[in-house]
N, C-alpha and C positions, 0 to 999 in steps of 0.2 A: 944483337941489336935489331936485326932484320925481323925477328919473330915478334918484337914489340910493335914495329911499324905495321905489320900485317894484321895485328889484333884489331885496330879500329876499322880496317877495311872489312874484316870478317864480321865484326859486329854490325856494320852498316848493311852488308849483304843479307845477313840473317834477319835483320829488323825490317827490311823492306816490306814484307807482307803485312806488317802492322799498320802501314800507312795506306790511305785510300789511293787506289790506282786512278790514273786519268780516265775520265768518263764514267767512273763508278759513282752511283748515287747513294748518298747516305740516307738512312731512315730519318724522316722528319721528326723534330722535337719542338716543344714549346717550353720556354723558361719564363715564367711569369714573375716579374720583379715588383710591379705595383699593379693591383693590390697585392699585399704580402701574404694573404690567407685566402682559403677557398670561400670564406664568408667574411664580408666586411660590412660595417655599419657607418652611415653618414647622415648628415642633415642637409647636405648640399644637393643641388639639382644636376651637378656634373661630377664626374670622378675621373681622375687622371689614370691612364693605362700606360704601362711600360713593360715590354717583354722582348724576347728574341727567339729566333728560329734559324734554320739553315739559310744562308744567303741564297737568293734566287727562288725561294719558295713563294707560293701565293698564300696570303693570309686573309681570312675573313673572320669577322666577329658578328654573329647573328646575321649572316649573309651580306654584310657590308664589307667591301674590299678595303684593305689597308696597305699602305706603301711599306715594303720591306727594304731597308737600306742595305748597301753593300756589305755591311758588317753582320747583317741578319737581324738587326734591331728593328722594332716597329713600336709606334707609340700613337696615342691619341687621347681624346677626351670623350668619355661616354656620357650620354644623357641618362639620368637616373630619375625614374618616376617614384612617387610616394609608394611605399610597400616593398615587396620582394622583386628584384630584377635579376633574372638568370641570363648569363652571357655564355656563349659557346664560341671559343676560338678554334678555328681549323687551319692547319698548315698543310699544304699539299706540294709535293715536289714534282719535277718534270716527268717522273715515271708514274705519277698518279697515286703514289702512296700518301695517305692522309692520316694525321693524328689530330685528335680533338681534346681540348681541355675546357672544363666548365668551372665557373665561379659565380657566386651570388653576392649582390650588393643590396643591402636593406636600407632604405631611406625612411626615416621617421617622419611623422607629421610635422609640418613647419610650425613655428611659434605663432600663436594668434595674438592679435593686438588686444591689450587689456581694455575692457570697456571703460569709458570715461564717466559713466553715471554712478560709479561707486568707488570708494577709497580702498585700494587694495595694494599690498606688497606680496607678490607671488613668490612661491618657493623656487620656481624654475629660474635658472641663471643666478641664484643666490650664492654669493661668495663673501666670506668663507662658508662652505656648505656644512661644516662641523665646528664645534667649539675649538678654539686654539689657545695655547699658552704662548705668550710672547715674552721674549727677553729684551733687555736693554739694547736699543739700536735696531731691533727687528722692524720690518716694514709690513704693514697690514694693508692689503688691497681689498676693497669692499666694492661689491656691485649688487644691484637688485633690479628687478623688473616690476614696475608698478603702474598706477593710474597715470595716463598721459596728462601733461599740463600741471602736475603737482611738483613741489620741491621736496627733496628728501634731505634729512639731516641724520647725523650719527654722533654718538658720544656727547650727550648734553647739548644738542643743537648745533654742532659743527656742520656747516653745509657741505654737501657732496657735489663736486663739479659734475655737470651733465656731460655724458658722452654722446656725441651725435649719432643718430640712428643710421 
């Protein structure tokens, strides 16, 4: 029975080198949660960032300092200009070791207001965007972008409610 009691102690002693020793610095890492890919597309002027690194590290994104929480998490909202926006996250530990991760956010041109001097229904934001077969009880949601100040109708003159801009 004594040899079974000694087994957990032996395993603990031999596994000790696997764990970080006090005062030993781990290599920095960056785990990017949001955005989820190295390249993301948006129509918004801002983009949420969520990531983590080693607790206690210093983090900058394009040379702007971010708070690292005790868990190692850091988050923020990035300003996104129209076009390609390259971001570089750097995480540096107390020993001066640095790791950098880059990602790209592409923001498309914002929607333009439809001119009010011509009668137009634009393809942009048209829903449904393709032909649909509907069965009994199916709900069809319809939306369109068109000339300001006009009223839209659908299916033999049924009025569409206006959605506030």
